[in-house]
N, C-alpha and C positions, 0 to 999 in steps of 0.2 A: 511358522519357526518358533517364533516361542511360543505361546500357546501351546504348542506340543513340545517339547521341553517340560513347560509345569503339568499337566496331566498325564502324560505319558505316549499319546495317540497321534495317529497318524490323522491328519483330513483326507487323504484318498487313500480307501482299502483296495486292494489286491484277492479276488477269488479266482479261485481254480478249482474245479468240478472234475471230478472224473469219469464217465462215461464209459460202455466198454471201450475199453482200451483206448480213452480219447482222450484229454486231456482240454475242457476250456476256460479261457481267462475270466472275468469281467472284471470292471474296476467299479469302486462304485464311493461315494463320499460319505467321511463320519457327519456327520449333522455338531455332534461331539464339538469337534476341533470347524467343519468352516461357516458355520453363522458366527461366532466369536469373531473372527481373522476376517473374512465381511465387515462386520459390527466395526468394528477396530479400523482398516483400511479407506472409512468413511471418517469418527470419529477423530484418530492419530490426525490426518493432515490439515480436516479444519483447525483441528487443538495448534495446534507447530501455526498454522495463517494467524491465527488467534493473536499469538504471546511473539510472535514476529508482525506483526501490526504495530499490538500494545507496547513494546520494547517491556511488558511485565516480566518479563523472568531477569531481565537485564537491570534492570530500575533496581531489582534486590539484591541483585549482587554485585551495584551501586555504591549501593549502602551497606550491601557489605566490607567495604572500600575493596570487594576482588580484582574490580578489572573499575573500567574508566568511558569504556564503548558502549555501543548502542547496538542493538539490534539488525539497523539496519546498515546496508551498505554504502551509503556516503551520508554526507555532511547534508550537501542537496537532498537531499528526502527528512535529514531530521530538522530543518530548519522548517522544510516547505509543514511537514508533520506537526512541530510540537507548539508553531508561531497561526495558529492560525487568525489573519490579517488579514486587510482590505495592503495593496501594493503599490510600490507606484515604479516603474520601469525606467530607470533611464538611457532610450538606446544609444547605437554609437553617435546617431545621426544630426546629437543632441535637444532630438524630443523628449516626449515625460507622456507616459501614458500613467492612470490610477484603476484602478479593478481589483475584483474576487479573485485569487485565484485556485479556481474553481478545479481545475485538471493545469499536471504537470509533468517529467517526466522522472523518472526514477533516479536517470542518470544528467547530473548535471551537462557532461560533452555536449548530449543532443539538445537540451535547452530548450528542450520545448515549453512552453509557460500559454494559457490555456485565461485570460482575464472574462472573468465574467462580471455582468452590467458595467463595461472601461468607459470610461473619461481619458481624452485626450487635455491634459495640461499646456496653455498656453504662457508663450513668455512673460505674459503679468503674473500666471500665478490664478486666472481662475479655468475653470473645467468644461470643456464640451460633449456635454452627454452626444456618446455616437451613436444612438437611440437604435443597439440595437442585445440581441443575445450576446454576444461575446466576442473578443478579438483575439483571437489563434496570431501568439507572436514564436516563429519555424525556426528561425537561423538564429543561431548562438554569439554568432558572428557578432547580430546585433543591438544584443544588450552587454552593458556596461555594464548596469548594477544594479540593485534587484533594495527600494530602500522596503520596511519593514513598518509602517505606520504605528498610529495607536488606535483606527480604527479598527473593531472587531464587528461581525457578526453587532452581539446584544447592544450597542452601543453607534453604529452605521447609521440612524436617518436623523437620529439629531446632530452629530457630529460631523457629520457626510455636508446636508447643507450651510455649515458654519464653514469647512475647506470648506469647501467649493466657493467661498466668498472671499477668503484669501487676495 
């Protein structure tokens, strides 16, 4: 529609032909409009998804003191998106688990969390490797709190050994 308004052409053309007192109608498309619309319908969602994921447009608005909000739906998403760090999840039953939050739900009410390279933390603070790819925590009510450590991917190898010996 926007492209039609800008260039003054319709994307679909209706033709009528008069042949021996009989009118026939045919429909054709206008490539001057349909092709740009098709390209725009692919590029626009990709651009909007990029802006929503990276929060670039809202960063600009925050810098200009227009808003304090982010583009993301919840603080849960803000924290997990911005804090690229290993976490310690404190469970309601007192157990603790360490790992990289590889996947997490969009909604904190759902509370799902997949920890890559997971390890249980025992009562003495020692890490017990699970020797699995990851651990999927699915019950939000079982998660009491989540600690974001100072360990990120760049210092994980050196720090993890140090932390495991605490």
